[in-house]
C-alpha positions as CSV (number, residue, x, y, z in Angstrom):
1,M,-0.3,-0.2,0.2
2,F,1.2,3.7,-0.9
3,K,1.5,6.0,2.2
4,H,3.9,9.0,2.4
5,N,4.0,11.2,5.9
6,L,3.5,15.0,4.9
7,D,5.4,15.8,8.6
8,D,7.8,13.9,10.8
9,T,5.1,12.8,13.1
10,G,2.9,10.9,10.8
11,T,-0.2,13.0,12.0
12,A,-0.6,14.0,8.3
13,Y,0.0,11.6,5.2
14,L,-1.1,10.6,2.0
15,S,-2.2,6.9,1.4
16,L,-3.8,5.2,-1.4
17,F,-7.7,4.6,-0.9
18,A,-8.6,1.2,0.1
19,S,-12.1,-0.3,-0.1
20,S,-12.4,0.2,3.7
21,D,-12.2,3.8,3.2
22,A,-15.2,4.2,1.3
23,A,-17.3,5.2,4.5
24,A,-15.1,7.5,5.2
25,L,-15.0,9.2,1.7
26,Y,-18.6,9.4,1.4
27,Q,-19.1,10.7,4.8
28,L,-17.1,13.5,3.9
29,I,-18.5,14.1,0.8
30,D,-21.7,14.3,2.2
31,R,-21.1,17.1,4.7
32,N,-19.5,18.8,2.3
33,R,-21.9,18.6,-1.0
34,E,-22.5,22.7,-0.9
35,H,-18.9,23.2,-0.6
36,L,-17.1,20.9,-3.0
37,G,-20.2,21.4,-5.5
38,A,-19.5,24.8,-6.1
39,W,-16.2,23.5,-7.8
40,L,-16.4,20.0,-8.7
41,R,-19.0,17.2,-9.9
42,I,-18.0,15.0,-6.9
43,P,-21.3,15.3,-4.7
44,E,-23.5,14.8,-7.9
45,M,-21.7,11.5,-8.5
46,T,-21.1,10.4,-5.0
47,L,-24.7,9.5,-3.6
48,T,-24.2,6.3,-1.7
49,E,-21.4,5.1,0.1
50,E,-21.3,2.2,-2.9
51,D,-20.8,5.1,-5.0
52,S,-17.4,5.8,-3.4
53,R,-16.6,2.2,-3.2
54,G,-16.7,1.7,-6.7
55,F,-14.5,5.1,-7.0
56,I,-12.2,3.5,-5.0
57,E,-12.2,0.4,-7.0
58,R,-11.5,2.3,-10.3
59,T,-8.9,4.4,-8.8
60,R,-6.9,1.3,-7.9
61,L,-7.4,-0.4,-10.9
62,R,-5.9,2.8,-12.7
63,Y,-3.0,2.8,-10.1
64,A,-2.0,-0.8,-11.0
65,R,-2.1,0.5,-14.6
66,E,0.3,3.4,-14.0
67,E,-2.5,5.5,-15.5
68,G,-3.1,7.7,-12.4
69,F,-4.4,7.7,-8.9
70,W,-6.2,9.2,-6.1
71,L,-5.2,9.3,-2.6
72,G,-6.7,9.8,0.9
73,I,-5.3,12.7,2.7
74,W,-5.4,12.3,6.3
75,L,-5.1,14.1,9.1
76,R,-5.1,12.6,12.6
77,G,-6.7,9.4,11.8
78,E,-9.7,11.3,10.0
79,L,-10.1,11.6,6.0
80,A,-9.7,15.7,5.4
81,G,-9.9,15.2,1.4
82,S,-8.1,13.5,-2.0
83,I,-5.6,14.5,-4.4
84,G,-5.4,12.8,-7.5
85,Y,-2.6,12.5,-10.0
86,C,-4.6,12.1,-13.2
87,D,-3.5,11.5,-16.9
88,I,0.1,11.0,-15.8
89,D,2.5,11.4,-19.2
90,Y,5.7,9.5,-18.1
91,M,7.5,10.5,-21.5
92,N,7.0,13.9,-20.7
93,R,7.2,13.5,-16.7
94,K,4.1,15.5,-16.1
95,A,0.5,15.0,-14.7
96,E,-2.7,17.0,-13.8
97,I,-3.2,17.3,-10.2
98,G,-6.3,18.0,-8.7
99,Y,-7.5,18.2,-5.0
100,W,-10.2,18.9,-2.4
101,L,-10.2,19.1,1.2
102,G,-13.5,19.2,3.6
103,K,-14.6,22.9,4.4
104,E,-13.7,22.1,8.4
105,Y,-10.0,21.0,7.4
106,E,-9.3,24.1,5.2
107,S,-8.0,26.0,7.9
108,M,-6.3,23.4,9.9
109,R,-2.6,22.7,10.1
110,A,-1.2,19.2,11.3
111,T,0.0,20.4,14.1
112,G,-2.6,22.4,15.3
């Protein structure tokens, strides 16, 4: 499993989504529908926990095929958001990067 610490304490880290993260992902999106919906289509595509599970399965397949991936952004053991590396072009060393955070995490710090 992919995991990358963002600080020395391991309080904040990125990790590849696992099927067991589906509930946390759905709940975070559900709490932030209006906030995320202003910029992203994620809320309209995520109506059930099963939608989150399907997303996780698809992104894990993309990771296995080296086509890109989405990681969970975790803070103090809670899912705070997600970051995606999409359309990876290894030959030209570039990728599209997108991310989002739940509104309640936007002003927090890993040590705060």
